[in-house]
DSSP file (Angstrom, degrees, kcal/mol; ACC not computed):
  #  RESIDUE AA STRUCTURE BP1 BP2  ACC     N-H-->O    O-->H-N    N-H-->O    O-->H-N    TCO  KAPPA ALPHA  PHI   PSI    X-CA   Y-CA   Z-CA
    1    1 A X              0   0    0      0, 0.0     2,-0.3     0, 0.0     8,-0.0   0.000 360.0 360.0 360.0 128.1    0.0   -0.1    0.0
    2    2 A X        -     0   0    0      1,-0.1     8,-0.5     7,-0.0     2,-0.2  -0.639 360.0-113.7 -89.5 146.0    1.4    3.3   -0.9
    3    3 A X        -     0   0    0     -2,-0.3     6,-0.2     6,-0.2     2,-0.2  -0.508  26.9-140.9 -80.5 146.0    0.9    6.3    1.4
    4    4 A X    >   -     0   0    0      4,-2.7     3,-1.5    -2,-0.2     4,-0.3  -0.521  37.2 -80.3 -88.9 162.9   -1.3    9.2    0.3
    5    5 A X  T 3  S+     0   0    0      1,-0.2     3,-0.3    -2,-0.2    -1,-0.1  -0.456 119.8  43.5 -59.8 139.1   -0.5   12.7    0.9
    6    6 A X  T 3  S-     0   0    0      1,-0.1    -1,-0.2    -2,-0.1    -3,-0.0   0.382 124.3 -86.0 100.4  -1.1   -1.6   13.6    4.4
    7    7 A X  S <  S+     0   0    0     -3,-1.5     9,-0.8     1,-0.3     2,-0.4   0.633  88.6 126.3  82.5  14.3   -0.1   10.4    5.9
    8    8 A X        -     0   0    0     -4,-0.3    -4,-2.7    -3,-0.3    -1,-0.3  -0.819  53.8-129.0-105.7 148.9   -3.0    8.0    5.4
    9    9 A X        -     0   0    0      5,-0.4    -6,-0.2    -2,-0.4     5,-0.1  -0.334  25.0-109.7 -81.8 174.5   -2.7    4.7    3.7
   10   10 A X  S    S+     0   0    0     -8,-0.5     2,-0.2    -2,-0.1    -1,-0.1   0.633  87.0 105.7 -79.5 -12.9   -5.0    3.5    0.9
   11   11 A X  S >  S-     0   0    0      1,-0.1     3,-1.5     2,-0.1     2,-0.3  -0.470  81.3-110.4 -69.4 136.5   -6.6    0.9    3.1
   12   12 A X  T 3  S+     0   0    0      1,-0.3    -1,-0.1    -2,-0.2     3,-0.1  -0.515  99.2   6.7 -72.1 130.7  -10.1    1.8    4.3
   13   13 A X  T 3  S+     0   0    0     -2,-0.3    11,-2.4     1,-0.2     2,-0.4   0.533 106.6 110.4  80.7   6.7  -10.3    2.6    8.0
   14   14 A X  E <   -A   23   0A   0     -3,-1.5    -5,-0.4     9,-0.2     2,-0.4  -0.895  42.6-174.9-117.4 146.0   -6.5    2.4    8.5
   15   15 A X  E     -A   22   0A   0      7,-1.5     7,-2.4    -2,-0.4     2,-0.5  -0.996  14.0-147.0-140.1 134.8   -4.1    5.4    9.2
   16   16 A X  E     +A   21   0A   0     -9,-0.8     2,-0.4    -2,-0.4     5,-0.2  -0.892  19.5 174.1-106.4 124.4   -0.3    5.1    9.3
   17   17 A X  E >  S-A   20   0A   0      3,-2.5     3,-2.1    -2,-0.5    -2,-0.0  -0.955  70.3 -30.6-133.8 115.6    1.5    7.4   11.7
   18   18 A X  T 3  S-     0   0    0     -2,-0.4     3,-0.1     1,-0.3    -1,-0.1   0.870 125.3 -46.3  45.6  48.4    5.2    7.1   12.3
   19   19 A X  T 3  S+     0   0    0      1,-0.2     2,-0.4     0, 0.0    -1,-0.3   0.460 115.8 113.9  82.9  -2.6    5.2    3.3   11.6
   20   20 A X  E <   -A   17   0A   0     -3,-2.1    -3,-2.5     2,-0.0     2,-0.6  -0.877  57.3-146.1-107.7 135.5    2.1    2.6   13.8
   21   21 A X  E     -A   16   0A   0     -2,-0.4     2,-0.5    -5,-0.2    -5,-0.2  -0.903  13.1-162.8-103.2 127.5   -1.1    1.4   12.2
   22   22 A X  E     -A   15   0A   0     -7,-2.4    -7,-1.5    -2,-0.6     2,-0.5  -0.941   8.0-146.8-109.7 124.8   -4.2    2.7   13.8
   23   23 A X  E     -A   14   0A   0     -2,-0.5     2,-0.2    -9,-0.2    -9,-0.2  -0.834  18.1-131.7 -96.0 124.9   -7.5    1.0   13.2
   24   24 A X        -     0   0    0    -11,-2.4     2,-0.4    -2,-0.5    -1,-0.0  -0.513  18.1-141.2 -72.2 137.6  -10.5    3.4   13.2
   25   25 A X        -     0   0    0     -2,-0.2     2,-0.4     0, 0.0   -12,-0.0  -0.833  12.2-148.4-100.9 139.7  -13.4    2.1   15.4
   26   26 A X        -     0   0    0     -2,-0.4     2,-0.2     1,-0.0     0, 0.0  -0.873  23.7-104.8-111.3 147.1  -16.9    2.7   14.1
   27   27 A X        -     0   0    0     -2,-0.4     2,-0.6     1,-0.0    -1,-0.0  -0.434  31.7-154.2 -66.6 127.5  -19.9    3.3   16.3
   28   28 A X        -     0   0    0     -2,-0.2     2,-0.6     2,-0.0    -1,-0.0  -0.951  10.3-139.4-110.9 125.5  -22.2    0.2   16.5
   29   29 A X        -     0   0    0     -2,-0.6     2,-0.5     1,-0.0    -2,-0.0  -0.684  21.4-161.6 -82.3 119.9  -25.7    0.9   17.2
   30   30 A X        -     0   0    0     -2,-0.6     2,-0.3     0, 0.0    -2,-0.0  -0.848  16.0-125.5-104.9 133.4  -27.0   -1.8   19.7
   31   31 A X        -     0   0    0     -2,-0.5     2,-0.3     1,-0.1     3,-0.0  -0.601  28.0-120.1 -73.1 136.3  -30.7   -2.4   20.2
   32   32 A X        -     0   0    0     -2,-0.3     2,-0.1     1,-0.1    -1,-0.1  -0.605  37.1 -96.3 -74.0 138.7  -31.7   -2.3   23.8
   33   33 A X        -     0   0    0     -2,-0.3     2,-0.4     1,-0.1    -1,-0.1  -0.323  36.3-122.4 -57.0 128.3  -33.2   -5.5   25.2
   34   34 A X        -     0   0    0     -2,-0.1     2,-0.2    -3,-0.0    -1,-0.1  -0.590  26.0-153.0 -73.2 127.2  -36.9   -5.6   25.1
   35   35 A X    >   -     0   0    0     -2,-0.4     3,-2.6     1,-0.1     2,-0.0  -0.647  36.2 -78.0 -96.1 160.7  -38.4   -6.2   28.5
   36   36 A X  T 3  S+     0   0    0      1,-0.3     3,-0.1    -2,-0.2    -1,-0.1  -0.327 122.0  18.8 -59.5 129.3  -41.7   -7.9   29.2
   37   37 A X  T 3  S+     0   0    0      1,-0.3     2,-0.7    -3,-0.1    -1,-0.3   0.366  87.1 138.0  91.1  -5.5  -44.4   -5.4   28.5
   38   38 A X    <   +     0   0    0     -3,-2.6    -1,-0.3     1,-0.1     3,-0.3  -0.646  19.4 168.3 -78.3 111.4  -42.2   -3.1   26.5
   39   39 A X    >   +     0   0    0     -2,-0.7     3,-1.4     1,-0.2     4,-0.4   0.060  39.0 115.2-111.9  22.2  -44.2   -1.9   23.5
   40   40 A X  G >   +     0   0    0      1,-0.3     3,-0.8     2,-0.2     4,-0.3   0.778  65.4  70.4 -65.6 -25.1  -41.9    0.8   22.2
   41   41 A X  G >  S+     0   0    0     -3,-0.3     3,-1.6     1,-0.2    -1,-0.3   0.729  80.5  77.9 -62.9 -22.1  -41.3   -1.2   19.0
   42   42 A X  G X  S+     0   0    0     -3,-1.4     3,-2.1     1,-0.3     6,-0.4   0.914  86.7  57.5 -57.9 -48.6  -44.9   -0.4   17.9
   43   43 A X  G <  S+     0   0    0     -3,-0.8    -1,-0.3    -4,-0.4    -2,-0.2   0.598 101.0  57.3 -62.8 -15.3  -43.9    3.1   16.8
   44   44 A X  G <  S+     0   0    0     -3,-1.6    -1,-0.3    -4,-0.3     2,-0.2   0.382  86.1  99.6 -99.9   7.2  -41.3    1.9   14.4
   45   45 A X  S <> S-     0   0    0     -3,-2.1     4,-1.9    -4,-0.2     5,-0.2  -0.545  77.0-124.1 -95.8 161.3  -43.6   -0.3   12.3
   46   46 A X  H  > S+     0   0    0      1,-0.2     4,-2.3    -2,-0.2     5,-0.2   0.892 111.8  58.0 -65.1 -38.1  -45.1    0.6    8.9
   47   47 A X  H  > S+     0   0    0      1,-0.2     4,-1.9     2,-0.2    -1,-0.2   0.897 105.7  49.4 -65.8 -36.5  -48.6   -0.1   10.3
   48   48 A X  H  > S+     0   0    0     -6,-0.4     4,-2.1     2,-0.2    -1,-0.2   0.888 109.6  50.8 -63.3 -40.8  -48.1    2.5   13.0
   49   49 A X  H  X S+     0   0    0     -4,-1.9     4,-2.0     2,-0.2    -2,-0.2   0.851 108.6  53.3 -70.6 -32.2  -46.9    5.2   10.5
   50   50 A X  H  X S+     0   0    0     -4,-2.3     4,-1.6     2,-0.2    -1,-0.2   0.894 108.7  49.3 -65.1 -41.4  -50.1    4.4    8.4
   51   51 A X  H  X S+     0   0    0     -4,-1.9     4,-2.3     2,-0.2     5,-0.4   0.882 108.7  52.2 -62.3 -41.3  -52.3    5.0   11.4
   52   52 A X  H  X S+     0   0    0     -4,-2.1     4,-1.9     1,-0.2    -2,-0.2   0.926 110.8  48.0 -59.8 -45.0  -50.5    8.3   12.2
   53   53 A X  H  < S+     0   0    0     -4,-2.0    -1,-0.2     1,-0.2    -2,-0.2   0.828 115.3  45.3 -66.4 -30.0  -51.2    9.4    8.6
   54   54 A X  H  < S+     0   0    0     -4,-1.6     3,-0.2    -5,-0.1    -2,-0.2   0.851 123.0  32.8 -81.1 -35.5  -54.9    8.4    8.7
   55   55 A X  H  < S+     0   0    0     -4,-2.3     2,-1.8     1,-0.2    51,-0.2   0.897 112.0  57.9 -94.3 -45.5  -55.7    9.8   12.1
   56   56 A X  S  < S+     0   0    0     -4,-1.9    -1,-0.2    -5,-0.4     2,-0.2  -0.555  73.9 160.5 -87.2  76.4  -53.5   12.9   12.3
   57   57 A X    >   -     0   0    0     -2,-1.8     3,-2.2    -3,-0.2    -3,-0.1  -0.625  52.1 -80.5 -92.4 159.1  -54.7   14.8    9.2
   58   58 A X  T 3  S+     0   0    0      1,-0.3    -1,-0.1    -2,-0.2     3,-0.1  -0.260 121.2  30.1 -51.0 133.0  -54.2   18.5    8.6
   59   59 A X  T 3  S+     0   0    0     13,-0.4    -1,-0.3     1,-0.3    -3,-0.0   0.331  87.1 141.4  96.1  -8.6  -56.9   20.4   10.5
   60   60 A X    <   -     0   0    0     -3,-2.2    12,-0.8    12,-0.1     2,-0.4  -0.343  45.9-133.6 -69.0 150.4  -57.1   17.8   13.3
   61   61 A X        -     0   0    0     10,-0.1    45,-0.2    -3,-0.1    10,-0.1  -0.877  24.9-102.9-110.8 138.1  -57.5   19.1   16.8
   62   62 A X     >  -     0   0    0     -2,-0.4     4,-1.0     8,-0.4    45,-0.3  -0.330  24.2-150.3 -55.4 130.7  -55.5   17.8   19.7
   63   63 A X  T  4 S+     0   0    0     43,-2.8    -1,-0.2     2,-0.2    44,-0.1   0.534  91.2  50.1 -83.2  -4.4  -57.7   15.4   21.8
   64   64 A X  T  4 S+     0   0    0     42,-0.2    64,-0.2    56,-0.0    -1,-0.1   0.886 126.7  18.1 -96.2 -52.1  -55.9   16.3   25.0
   65   65 A X  T >4 S-     0   0    0      5,-0.1     3,-1.0    62,-0.1    -2,-0.2   0.623  95.1-133.4 -94.4  -9.3  -55.9   20.1   25.1
   66   66 A X  T 3< S-     0   0    0     -4,-1.0    -3,-0.1     1,-0.2    41,-0.0   0.823  70.6 -51.9  58.3  36.8  -58.7   20.4   22.5
   67   67 A X  T >  S+     0   0    0      3,-0.2     3,-1.3    -5,-0.1    -1,-0.2   0.488 103.3 126.8  87.9   5.8  -56.8   23.1   20.6
   68   68 A X  T <  S+     0   0    0     -3,-1.0     3,-0.1     1,-0.3    -2,-0.1   0.808  78.5  46.8 -63.9 -31.0  -56.1   25.3   23.5
   69   69 A X  T 3  S-     0   0    0      1,-0.4    -1,-0.3    -7,-0.0     2,-0.2   0.337 125.3 -97.6 -91.2   4.9  -52.3   25.3   22.6
   70   70 A X    <   -     0   0    0     -3,-1.3    -1,-0.4    -5,-0.1    -8,-0.4  -0.518  59.7 -35.7 106.9-176.6  -53.0   25.9   19.0
   71   71 A X        -     0   0    0     -2,-0.2     2,-0.5    -3,-0.1   -10,-0.1  -0.348  66.6 -96.4 -79.8 162.0  -53.2   23.6   16.0
   72   72 A X        -     0   0    0    -12,-0.8   -13,-0.4    36,-0.1     2,-0.3  -0.690  44.5-134.1 -80.8 127.5  -51.1   20.5   15.5
   73   73 A X  B     +b   83   0B   0      9,-2.8    11,-0.7    -2,-0.5     3,-0.1  -0.609  29.0 175.9 -85.4 138.7  -48.3   21.5   13.3
   74   74 A X  S    S+     0   0    0     -2,-0.3    -1,-0.1     9,-0.2     9,-0.1   0.638  72.0  62.8-113.9 -18.9  -47.1   19.4   10.4
   75   75 A X  S    S+     0   0    0      2,-0.0     2,-0.2     3,-0.0    -1,-0.1   0.037  88.9  88.5 -99.2  32.4  -44.4   21.4    8.8
   76   76 A X  S    S-     0   0    0      1,-0.1     2,-0.0    -3,-0.1     0, 0.0  -0.659  88.4 -74.8-116.9 172.1  -42.0   21.2   11.7
   77   77 A X    >   -     0   0    0     -2,-0.2     3,-1.7     1,-0.1    -1,-0.1  -0.305  47.8-109.6 -62.9 155.2  -39.3   18.9   12.9
   78   78 A X  T 3  S+     0   0    0      1,-0.3    -1,-0.1     5,-0.1     5,-0.1   0.781 115.8  52.2 -56.7 -32.5  -40.5   15.6   14.5
   79   79 A X  T 3  S+     0   0    0      3,-0.1    -1,-0.3    30,-0.0    -2,-0.1   0.447  77.9 126.4 -91.3  -1.0  -39.5   16.6   18.1
   80   80 A X    X   -     0   0    0     -3,-1.7     3,-1.9     1,-0.1    29,-0.3  -0.336  68.4-126.0 -59.6 139.2  -41.3   20.0   18.1
   81   81 A X  T 3  S+     0   0    0      1,-0.3    29,-2.5    28,-0.1    30,-0.4   0.818 109.7  43.3 -60.6 -29.9  -43.6   20.3   21.1
   82   82 A X  T 3  S+     0   0    0     26,-0.2    -9,-2.8    27,-0.2    -1,-0.3   0.234  89.0 117.1-100.7  14.6  -46.7   21.1   18.8
   83   83 A X  B <  S-b   73   0B   0     -3,-1.9    26,-1.7   -11,-0.2    27,-0.2  -0.316  74.9 -84.3 -77.7 170.2  -45.9   18.4   16.2
   84   84 A X  E     +C  108   0C   0    -11,-0.7     2,-0.3    24,-0.2    24,-0.2  -0.393  53.1 157.3 -81.0 147.3  -48.3   15.5   15.6
   85   85 A X  E     -C  107   0C   0     22,-1.8    22,-2.1    -2,-0.1     2,-0.5  -0.952  38.9-112.2-151.2 168.0  -48.5   12.3   17.6
   86   86 A X  E     -C  106   0C   0     -2,-0.3     2,-0.4    20,-0.2    20,-0.2  -0.897  26.4-155.2-102.2 131.7  -51.0    9.6   18.4
   87   87 A X  E     -C  105   0C   0     18,-3.3    18,-2.0    -2,-0.5     2,-0.7  -0.917  12.8-135.7-107.8 139.5  -52.4    9.3   21.9
   88   88 A X  E     -C  104   0C   0     -2,-0.4    16,-0.2    16,-0.2     4,-0.1  -0.852  10.3-154.4 -85.7 115.3  -53.8    6.1   23.3
   89   89 A X  S    S+     0   0    0     14,-2.6     2,-0.7    -2,-0.7    31,-0.5   0.957  93.4  36.9 -56.0 -57.5  -57.0    7.1   25.1
   90   90 A X  S    S-     0   0    0     13,-0.3    -1,-0.2     7,-0.1    29,-0.1  -0.881 108.4-120.7 -92.4 116.4  -56.7    4.0   27.3
   91   91 A X    > > -     0   0    0     -2,-0.7     5,-2.0    26,-0.2     3,-1.5  -0.218   7.8-122.9 -62.2 149.8  -52.9    3.7   27.9
   92   92 A X  G > 5S+     0   0    0      1,-0.3     3,-1.7     3,-0.2    -1,-0.1   0.854 111.8  61.1 -58.3 -35.6  -51.1    0.6   26.8
   93   93 A X  G 3 5S+     0   0    0      1,-0.3    -1,-0.3     2,-0.1    -2,-0.1   0.704 104.5  48.2 -68.8 -18.2  -49.9    0.2   30.3
   94   94 A X  G < 5S-     0   0    0     -3,-1.5    -1,-0.3    24,-0.0    -2,-0.2   0.138 134.0 -82.6-104.7  15.1  -53.4   -0.1   31.5
   95   95 A X  T < 5S+     0   0    0     -3,-1.7    -3,-0.2     1,-0.2    -2,-0.1   0.650  73.5 157.7  97.3  16.3  -54.4   -2.7   28.9
   96   96 A X      < -     0   0    0     -5,-2.0     2,-0.5     1,-0.1    -1,-0.2  -0.439  47.9-111.2 -74.6 147.9  -55.3   -0.5   25.9
   97   97 A X        -     0   0    0      1,-0.1     3,-0.3    -2,-0.1     6,-0.1  -0.657  21.4-153.7 -80.8 122.8  -55.3   -1.9   22.5
   98   98 A X  S    S+     0   0    0     -2,-0.5    -1,-0.1     1,-0.2    -6,-0.1   0.693  90.5  39.5 -69.4 -14.5  -52.3   -0.4   20.5
   99   99 A X  S    S+     0   0    0      5,-0.0     2,-0.4   -48,-0.0    -1,-0.2   0.609  82.7 111.2-109.3 -14.6  -53.9   -0.9   17.1
  100  100 A X    >   -     0   0    0     -3,-0.3     3,-1.7     1,-0.2     4,-0.2  -0.512  55.2-153.9 -66.8 113.1  -57.6    0.0   17.7
  101  101 A X  G >  S+     0   0    0     -2,-0.4     3,-1.4     1,-0.3    -1,-0.2   0.799  95.1  62.5 -56.6 -28.6  -58.4    3.3   15.9
  102  102 A X  G 3  S+     0   0    0      1,-0.3    -1,-0.3     3,-0.0    -2,-0.1   0.750 101.9  50.4 -68.5 -22.1  -61.1    3.8   18.5
  103  103 A X  G <  S+     0   0    0     -3,-1.7   -14,-2.6    -6,-0.1     2,-0.4   0.337 101.8  82.0 -98.3   4.0  -58.5    4.0   21.2
  104  104 A X  E <   +C   88   0C   0     -3,-1.4     2,-0.3   -16,-0.2   -16,-0.2  -0.874  49.1 172.1-115.6 146.3  -56.4    6.5   19.3
  105  105 A X  E     -C   87   0C   0    -18,-2.0   -18,-3.3    -2,-0.4   -49,-0.1  -0.991  37.1-103.8-144.3 147.9  -56.7   10.3   19.0
  106  106 A X  E     +C   86   0C   0     -2,-0.3   -43,-2.8   -45,-0.2     2,-0.3  -0.373  49.0 166.9 -68.3 154.3  -54.4   13.0   17.4
  107  107 A X  E     -C   85   0C   0    -22,-2.1   -22,-1.8   -45,-0.3     2,-0.2  -0.985  40.8 -93.6-160.9 159.0  -52.4   15.0   19.9
  108  108 A X  E  >  -C   84   0C   0     -2,-0.3     4,-2.2   -24,-0.2   -26,-0.2  -0.517  39.4-122.1 -68.6 146.6  -49.5   17.5   20.3
  109  109 A X  H  > S+     0   0    0    -26,-1.7     4,-1.9   -29,-0.3   -27,-0.2   0.881 112.8  46.3 -58.5 -43.5  -46.3   15.7   21.0
  110  110 A X  H  > S+     0   0    0    -29,-2.5     4,-1.6     2,-0.2    -1,-0.2   0.794 111.5  50.4 -74.7 -27.2  -45.9   17.7   24.3
  111  111 A X  H  > S+     0   0    0    -30,-0.4     4,-1.3     2,-0.2    -2,-0.2   0.861 112.8  47.5 -73.3 -37.2  -49.5   17.1   25.4
  112  112 A X  H  X S+     0   0    0     -4,-2.2     4,-1.5     2,-0.2    -2,-0.2   0.892 112.5  49.6 -68.3 -42.6  -49.1   13.4   24.8
  113  113 A X  H  < S+     0   0    0     -4,-1.9    -2,-0.2     1,-0.2    -1,-0.2   0.875 112.1  47.5 -67.6 -41.4  -45.8   13.3   26.7
  114  114 A X  H  < S+     0   0    0     -4,-1.6    -1,-0.2     1,-0.2    -2,-0.2   0.805 107.4  55.3 -72.6 -26.7  -47.2   15.1   29.6
  115  115 A X  H >< S+     0   0    0     -4,-1.3     3,-1.7     1,-0.2    -1,-0.2   0.845  81.6 167.0 -75.3 -32.7  -50.3   13.0   29.8
  116  116 A X  T 3<  -     0   0    0     -4,-1.5    -1,-0.2     1,-0.2    -2,-0.1  -0.311  65.0 -22.5  61.3-134.7  -48.1    9.9   30.1
  117  117 A X  T 3  S+     0   0    0     -3,-0.1     2,-0.3   -26,-0.1    -1,-0.2   0.035 101.4 121.8-103.4  20.6  -50.0    6.7   31.1
  118  118 A X    <   -     0   0    0     -3,-1.7     2,-0.3   -28,-0.1   -24,-0.0  -0.612  58.2-129.8 -86.2 148.8  -52.9    8.5   32.8
  119  119 A X        -     0   0    0     -2,-0.3   -29,-0.1     1,-0.1     3,-0.1  -0.734  28.5-103.7 -98.5 145.7  -56.5    7.9   31.7
  120  120 A X        -     0   0    0    -31,-0.5     5,-0.1    -2,-0.3    -1,-0.1  -0.261  45.2 -94.8 -63.9 152.3  -58.8   10.9   31.0
  121  121 A X        -     0   0    0      3,-0.3    -1,-0.1     1,-0.1     7,-0.0  -0.320  28.7-124.3 -60.3 156.5  -61.4   11.7   33.6
  122  122 A X  S    S+     0   0    0      1,-0.1    -1,-0.1    -3,-0.1     3,-0.1   0.732  98.9  60.8 -76.8 -25.1  -64.9   10.1   33.1
  123  123 A X  S    S-     0   0    0      1,-0.2     2,-0.3     2,-0.0    -1,-0.1   1.000 114.5 -37.9 -73.4 -64.5  -66.7   13.4   33.2
  124  124 A X        -     0   0    0      2,-0.2    -3,-0.3     1,-0.1    -1,-0.2  -0.971  41.7-118.8-153.6 165.1  -65.5   15.5   30.4
  125  125 A X  S >  S+     0   0    0     -2,-0.3     3,-1.1    -3,-0.1     2,-0.1   0.732  80.9  97.3 -80.8 -23.4  -62.3   16.4   28.5
  126  126 A X  T 3  S+     0   0    0      1,-0.2    -2,-0.2     3,-0.0     3,-0.1  -0.389  78.3  32.5 -69.6 141.3  -62.3   20.1   29.3
  127  127 A X  T 3  S+     0   0    0      1,-0.3    -1,-0.2   -62,-0.1    -2,-0.1   0.438  75.5 148.5  96.8  -1.1  -60.2   21.3   32.1
  128  128 A X    <   -     0   0    0     -3,-1.1    -1,-0.3   -64,-0.2     2,-0.2  -0.353  29.5-165.1 -63.0 147.5  -57.3   18.7   31.9
  129  129 A X        +     0   0    0      1,-0.1    -1,-0.1    -3,-0.1   -64,-0.1  -0.602  33.4 142.4-130.5  75.0  -54.1   20.1   32.9
  130  130 A X              0   0    0      1,-0.2    -1,-0.1    -2,-0.2   -65,-0.0   0.730 360.0 360.0 -82.3 -24.0  -51.6   17.5   31.6
  131  131 A X              0   0    0     -3,-0.1    -1,-0.2   -16,-0.0    -2,-0.1   0.406 360.0 360.0-113.7 360.0  -49.0   20.1   30.7
């Protein structure tokens, strides 16, 4: 192998410095082990993404704050507090069905995160203070 200008060899991932060969390490993404009851994998499936597209349509109102924080935004980055997400009305941790459209409602990402695994009060939706 001939040295290139700049002191690197032509081998991929190898660098020669004063007669020492250094092998570059590449980050390996490891999946975290799933624990019993861990349903985080659901959100990475194509089926979940189709449900988000069907239920969170432009003009949809957040089912948690009922639009008090403004409209659900679609043209922002995914982690924006007012971006779209799907909320499980009956939380998965309490036995809710993850795929039932009747158990899903559009929500702001921040409203959904603040709600967590709590269930809505039986009386009415107005007056929630999840955030």
